[in-house]
C-alpha positions in Angstrom: 3.7 -6.5 14.9 1.8 -6.7 11.7 1.9 -4.0 8.8 -1.4 -4.5 7.0 -2.1 -3.1 3.3 -5.5 -2.9 2.4 -6.2 -2.3 -1.4 -8.6 0.5 -2.7 -11.1 -2.5 -3.8 -10.6 -4.4 -0.6 -11.9 -1.3 1.5 -15.4 -2.4 0.4 -14.9 -5.8 2.3 -13.8 -3.8 5.4 -16.7 -4.0 7.5 -17.9 -7.1 6.3 -14.9 -9.3 6.7 -11.8 -7.2 8.3 -13.1 -5.4 11.2 -14.3 -8.2 13.4 -11.1 -10.0 12.5 -8.9 -6.7 13.2 -10.5 -6.3 16.6 -9.7 -9.9 17.9 -5.7 -9.3 16.7 -5.4 -5.8 17.8 -6.0 -7.2 21.5 -2.5 -9.2 21.2 -0.7 -7.5 18.2 0.3 -4.3 17.5 -1.0 -3.3 14.0 -0.5 -0.8 11.3 -3.1 -0.3 8.3 -2.0 1.4 5.3 -4.8 2.0 2.8 -5.1 2.3 -1.1 -7.9 4.0 -3.0 -6.7 4.6 -6.7 -10.2 3.8 -8.0 -11.8 6.5 -5.9 -9.5 9.2 -6.5 -10.1 8.5 -10.5 -13.8 8.7 -9.8 -13.8 11.9 -8.0 -11.4 13.2 -10.7 -13.5 12.3 -13.7 -16.5 13.7 -11.7 -14.7 16.9 -11.4 -13.6 16.9 -15.4 -9.9 15.9 -14.4 -9.1 13.1 -16.9 -6.5 10.8 -15.5 -3.6 9.8 -16.9 -1.6 6.5 -16.1 1.9 5.7 -17.5 4.3 2.4 -17.6 8.0 2.5 -16.9 10.3 0.4 -19.0 10.2 -2.2 -16.1 6.5 -2.6 -16.8 5.2 -0.7 -13.6 2.1 1.3 -14.2 1.5 4.2 -12.2 -1.0 7.2 -11.9 0.6 10.2 -13.2 0.1 13.3 -10.7 0.2 16.8 -11.8 -0.5 19.7 -9.4 -4.6 19.5 -9.9 -4.3 15.7 -9.6 -2.3 16.0 -6.2 -5.0 18.0 -4.6 -7.9 15.3 -5.6 -5.4 12.7 -4.7 -5.0 14.7 -1.0 -8.7 15.3 -0.7 -9.3 11.6 -1.2 -6.6 9.4 0.3 -5.9 11.8 3.3 -9.4 12.8 3.8 -12.2 10.7 2.5 -10.9 7.6 2.5 -8.7 7.7 5.7 -11.5 8.8 7.7 -14.2 6.6 6.5 -11.7 3.7 7.3 -11.1 5.2 10.7 -14.6 5.3 11.6 -15.2 1.7 10.3 -12.7 0.4 12.6 -14.1 2.6 15.5 -17.4 1.2 15.0 -16.0 -2.4 15.3 -14.5 -1.1 18.7 -11.1 -0.8 17.8 -8.8 2.6 19.2 -8.2 3.7 15.5 -6.7 7.0 14.8 -5.7 8.3 11.2 -2.7 10.0 9.7 -0.9 10.7 6.4 2.8 10.2 5.7 2.9 14.2 5.7 2.0 14.0 9.7 5.1 13.9 11.8 6.3 13.9 9.2 6.3 9.9 9.1 7.4 9.7 5.2 10.0 11.8 3.7 10.1 11.5 0.0 12.0 13.0 -2.8 10.1 14.6 -6.0 10.8 12.9 -9.3 11.8 15.7 -11.5 12.0 13.4 -14.4 10.9 9.9 -15.1 11.1 7.6 -18.0 8.1 5.9 -19.5 6.8 3.8 -22.3 4.9 6.0 -25.3 2.3 4.4 -27.0 4.7 2.5 -29.3 6.8 1.1 -26.7 9.5 3.6 -26.7 11.2 5.2 -23.7 10.6 8.9 -23.4 11.5 11.6 -20.6 8.5 13.4 -18.9 8.3 15.7 -16.2 7.8 13.9 -12.8 4.9 15.6 -11.8 4.2 15.2 -8.0 5.1 11.5 -7.6 7.5 10.7 -4.8 10.1 8.1 -4.1 10.3 7.2 -0.2 13.7 8.1 1.2 13.2 8.0 4.8 10.7 7.1 7.5 10.2 8.4 11.1 8.6 5.9 13.3 8.3 8.2 16.4 4.5 8.9 16.1 3.7 5.6 15.0 5.6 4.1 18.0 3.8 6.6 20.3 0.3 5.7 19.0 1.0 2.1 19.1 2.4 2.4 22.5 -0.9 3.9 23.6 -3.1 1.3 22.2 -3.9 2.8 18.8 -4.4 1.3 15.6 -2.8 3.8 13.0 -4.2 4.0 9.6 -2.0 5.6 7.2 -2.8 7.2 3.9 -0.2 7.0 1.1 1.1 10.5 0.9 4.4 11.4 1.7 6.2 15.0 2.6 8.6 16.4 -0.1 11.9 18.4 0.6 10.0 21.5 -0.5 7.2 20.8 2.1 5.0 19.7 -0.7 2.4 16.5 -0.6 3.5 13.8 -3.0 1.7 10.7 -4.3 3.6 7.7 -3.0 2.4 3.9 -4.0 0.7 2.5 -1.1 2.4 -1.0 -1.2 5.8 0.9 -1.2 4.5 2.9 1.8 3.7 -0.7 3.5 6.8 -2.1 3.0 8.8 0.5 4.2 6.8 0.7 6.9 7.2 -2.7 7.9 11.1 -2.7 7.4 11.3 0.5 9.7 8.8 -0.7 12.5 10.7 -3.9 12.2 7.5 -6.0 11.8 7.2 -9.8 12.1 4.8 -9.7 8.9 3.7 -7.5 6.2 0.2 -8.8 4.9 -0.9 -7.3 1.4 -4.7 -7.7 1.3 -6.1 -7.6 -2.4 -8.8 -8.5 -4.6 -7.1 -11.9 -6.0 -6.7 -15.4 -4.2 -2.9 -14.6 -4.4 0.2 -14.7 -6.8 -1.0 -16.7 -9.8 1.5 -18.4 -12.5 -0.2 -19.8 -15.5 -3.4 -19.2 -13.7 -2.3 -21.2 -10.8 -2.1 -19.9 -7.0 1.5 -20.1 -5.8 1.2 -21.1 -1.8 5.0 -20.1 -1.3 8.0 -18.3 -3.0 11.5 -17.9 -2.0 12.7 -14.1 -2.7 15.4 -15.6 -4.7 12.4 -16.6 -7.3 11.0 -13.3 -7.5 13.0 -11.8 -10.5 12.4 -15.2 -12.5 8.7 -14.6 -11.9 8.2 -10.9 -12.8 8.0 -11.4 -16.6 4.8 -13.6 -16.0 3.2 -11.2 -13.8 0.7 -8.2 -14.7 0.4 -4.6 -13.8 -0.2 -4.4 -9.8 0.9 -7.9 -8.9 4.5 -7.1 -10.2 4.9 -3.9 -7.7 3.5 -6.1 -5.0 6.3 -8.8 -5.6 9.0 -6.3 -5.7 8.0 -4.7 -2.4 7.5 -8.0 -0.9 11.3 -8.6 -1.8 12.3 -5.4 -0.5 10.7 -6.1 3.0 12.2 -9.7 3.2 15.7 -8.6 2.2 15.2 -5.9 4.4 14.6 -8.2 7.6 10.8 -8.4 7.7 10.3 -12.6 8.3 7.6 -12.6 5.6 5.3 -11.1 3.3 1.7 -12.4 2.7 -0.5 -11.5 -0.5 -3.9 -12.7 0.5 -7.7 -12.1 -0.7 -9.6 -9.7 1.4 -12.7 -11.2 0.4 -13.1 -14.3 2.7 -14.2 -14.8 6.4 -11.3 -14.0 8.8 -8.8 -12.7 6.3 -5.9 -11.6 8.4 -6.2 -14.4 10.7 -6.1 -17.1 7.7 -3.5 -15.2 6.0 -1.0 -15.0 8.9 -2.0 -18.7 9.5 -0.9 -19.5 5.9 -4.4 -20.8 4.9 -4.7 -18.1 2.2 -2.7 -16.5 -0.4 0.8 -16.8 -1.2 3.8 -16.6 1.3 7.1 -14.6 0.4 9.8 -15.5 2.5 13.6 -16.2 2.5 
């Protein structure tokens, strides 16, 4: 069982590198694909005249601030355009794919962050309204299991259902790690647009979860979140997590064969 997360930039490599790879692997392995797509959300929002805002937590995690209008745009792009585009690309490659969001089932339940602490322009901590950003609280795998057992490859967009039945923006790396844990996946693969985890410009082939905290100060935006989610997954029973490039031939086969990227394990 593999949970595969494909970042928004990596979706551009879907038909060129990924589809043929997944067509082979899906014959012998159950696969769940989680997709990102933050850049496409920003692009459409800007075309609609809605300026995007990003905030940074005291821990150095950068994320999109989502107000009510942002959430509508996010839902259109993530659960609509990108999800269905990905499904159609997989179907073109002969893969029995189906698209859902975390609100379907519901598969992902999240609590809305009423207040969040962020850093202002001077690096000071300030408290702001949480908007429509969610923290995943529970996962219901029954719908995914039903689809997997019937031979489908589910494509999951990172939208969760809130307690008041509202859609919430949840981080796609977090979605992937939570699904890997609850589906008891053998591995979690995070495909991205970089070679792997880099420290001092050098790709690290393998790290232990016990080393993660010491590495965090040396990592940039985006990678620090991936490493924290990798740590969560391994600590919760996933055998290994790979952070690997999407822009190589057979990116999934090579990643699970430890030929590319970084392996995080116990």
